C-alpha positions in Angstrom: -9.1 -0.7 -3.8 -12.5 -1.8 -2.8 -12.7 1.8 -1.4 -11.6 3.3 -4.8 -14.2 2.2 -6.8 -17.0 2.1 -4.0 -19.2 4.4 -6.4 -19.2 2.0 -9.4 -19.7 -1.2 -7.3 -22.6 0.7 -5.3 -24.5 1.8 -8.7 -24.2 -1.9 -9.8 -25.5 -3.4 -6.8 -28.2 -0.8 -6.1 -30.9 -2.9 -7.5 -30.3 -6.0 -5.1 -30.3 -3.3 -2.3 -33.8 -1.9 -3.2 -34.6 -5.2 -3.7 -34.0 -6.1 0.0 -35.7 -3.2 1.1 -38.8 -4.0 -0.7 -38.9 -7.4 1.1 -38.3 -5.7 4.4 -34.5 -6.9 5.1 -32.5 -4.7 7.3 -29.3 -3.2 6.4 -28.1 -4.8 9.8 -29.3 -8.0 8.8 -27.3 -7.9 5.4 -24.2 -6.8 7.5 -24.6 -9.6 9.8 -25.3 -12.6 6.8 -22.5 -11.3 5.0 -19.9 -11.5 8.0 -21.0 -15.0 8.5 -20.7 -15.8 5.2 -17.0 -14.7 4.9 -16.4 -16.5 8.1 -17.9 -19.6 6.4 -15.9 -19.3 3.0 -12.8 -18.6 4.8 -13.0 -21.0 7.5 -14.8 -24.3 6.2 -12.8 -24.2 2.7 -9.7 -22.8 3.4 -8.5 -25.5 6.1 -9.7 -28.0 3.7 -7.4 -26.7 1.1 -10.1 -25.3 -1.2 -9.0 -22.0 -1.9 -10.6 -21.2 -4.9 -13.8 -21.9 -3.7 -13.3 -20.2 -0.7 -12.1 -17.1 -2.3 -15.4 -17.2 -4.5 -17.7 -17.7 -1.4 -15.6 -14.8 0.3 -16.1 -12.4 -2.5 -19.6 -13.2 -2.9 -20.4 -12.0 0.3 -17.9 -9.2 0.8 -20.2 -7.1 -1.4 -22.5 -7.0 1.2 -20.4 -4.4 3.0 -21.5 -2.2 0.2 -25.1 -3.0 -0.2 -25.8 -2.3 3.6 -24.5 1.1 3.5 -26.1 1.7 0.4 -29.4 0.5 2.3 -29.1 2.7 4.9 -28.6 5.5 3.1 -31.7 4.7 0.8 -33.8 4.4 3.8 -32.4 7.2 5.7 -31.9 4.8 8.6 -28.2 5.8 9.0 -27.1 5.5 12.4 -24.1 5.4 14.7 -25.0 1.7 15.8 -25.3 0.3 11.8 -21.5 2.0 11.6 -20.5 0.4 15.0 -21.7 -3.2 13.9 -20.3 -2.9 10.5 -16.8 -2.0 11.5 -17.0 -4.5 14.0 -18.0 -7.2 12.0 -15.4 -6.2 9.4 -12.7 -6.9 12.0 -14.3 -10.5 12.4 -14.5 -11.1 8.7 -10.9 -10.1 8.2 -9.8 -12.3 10.8 -11.9 -15.3 9.6 -9.9 -15.0 6.3 -6.3 -14.8 7.8 -7.4 -17.6 10.3 -8.2 -19.6 7.7 -5.0 -19.3 6.0 -3.4 -20.1 9.1 -5.3 -23.5 9.5 -4.5 -24.0 5.8 -0.9 -23.9 6.0 -0.8 -25.8 9.2 -2.5 -28.4 7.5 -3.0 -29.1 3.9 -0.7 -26.3 3.1 2.0 -27.8 5.4 4.2 -24.7 6.0 5.4 -23.6 9.4 6.9 -20.6 7.7 3.7 -19.4 6.0 1.7 -20.4 9.1 3.5 -17.9 11.1 3.0 -15.5 8.3 -0.3 -15.7 7.9 -0.7 -15.3 11.7 1.3 -11.9 11.7 -0.9 -10.8 9.0 -4.0 -11.4 11.3 -2.5 -9.8 14.0 -1.0 -7.1 12.5 -4.2 -6.2 10.6 -6.1 -6.3 13.8 -3.9 -3.9 15.6 -3.8 -1.5 12.5 -7.4 -1.2 13.1 -7.4 -1.0 17.0 -4.5 1.8 16.4 -6.3 4.1 14.2 -9.7 3.3 16.5 -7.7 3.8 19.7 -6.1 7.0 18.7 -9.3 8.6 17.6 -10.9 7.6 20.7 -7.9 10.0 22.5 -8.7 12.5 20.0 -5.6 12.1 17.9 -5.7 11.5 13.8 -4.4 8.2 13.0 -5.5 7.5 9.3 -1.8 7.0 8.0 -0.3 3.9 6.4 0.4 1.7 3.4 -1.6 -1.1 4.1 -5.4 -0.1 4.3 -8.1 -2.8 5.2 -9.3 -2.6 1.5 -6.0 -3.2 -0.2 -5.0 -5.9 2.1 -8.6 -7.9 1.6 -8.4 -7.4 -2.2 -4.7 -8.4 -2.7 -4.7 -11.7 -0.8 -8.1 -12.7 -2.0 -7.0 -11.9 -5.7 -3.9 -13.5 -5.2 -4.8 -16.8 -3.4 -7.9 -17.1 -6.2 -5.1 -16.7 -9.1 -2.6 -19.0 -7.3 -5.4 -21.7 -7.2 -6.5 -21.3 -10.7 -3.0 -21.5 -12.4 -1.5 -23.4 -9.6 1.2 -20.8 -8.5 0.9 -20.6 -4.7 3.9 -18.2 -4.6 1.4 -15.9 -5.6 -0.4 -16.0 -2.4 3.0 -16.4 -0.7 4.5 -13.2 -1.8 1.5 -11.5 -0.9 1.4 -12.5 2.4 5.1 -11.5 2.9 4.1 -8.2 1.5 1.2 -7.5 3.8 3.0 -8.9 6.6 5.8 -6.2 6.2 3.2 -3.4 5.3 0.7 -4.2 8.1 3.7 -4.0 10.3 5.3 -0.7 8.9 1.5 0.8 8.9 1.2 0.1 12.8 4.5 1.6 13.2 3.5 5.0 11.2 0.5 5.3 13.2 2.1 5.0 16.8 4.6 7.3 15.6 2.0 9.9 14.0 0.1 9.6 17.4 3.4 10.1 19.4 4.2 13.2 18.0 0.4 14.6 18.2 0.5 13.5 22.0 4.0 15.2 22.8 2.9 18.5 20.7 0.0 18.6 22.8 1.8 18.2 26.1 3.9 21.0 24.9 1.5 23.2 24.2 0.0 22.9 27.5 3.2 23.2 29.7 
């Protein structure tokens, strides 16, 4: 979802990107600070049961994902390391969000079921990204699935925030079920797609 509105948010955040450039702040520094902010919001506030505060802090720092890329393009300093760093730190931030929810349900949320479910989302989200990266490393295409990273991120943050505002924890719980299922299906889809490509390649070579 964030990806679908990337152009709009990039235009909106462009003045901030230009300000950072004038101040001599690098895109990599913005990426790092953004990840640290996301991790702090998730791992400090979620385990205490301060879900809305955590969501607001995370959301504020999530936009660094748009700012750093725009800064790199404005300065003409796009490079493979920047892309690698951004992708790697994105995985850390995603893990922190669902890790924070695991700690919430293991603590004040007091639910073994949703502790496990949040853990499934954490693991399968990581495997979803790994499956694509590994496939591309082997020369295959694996950009398929019903649970892209941006959709997972936006849905869990929005529903966790709304659930906290209106005292409707069921919103977050339903979202965790949906994401656990969607992430698992996405991993299966990517495995199947790579399997077909690998077997087709083997047959053509024989």
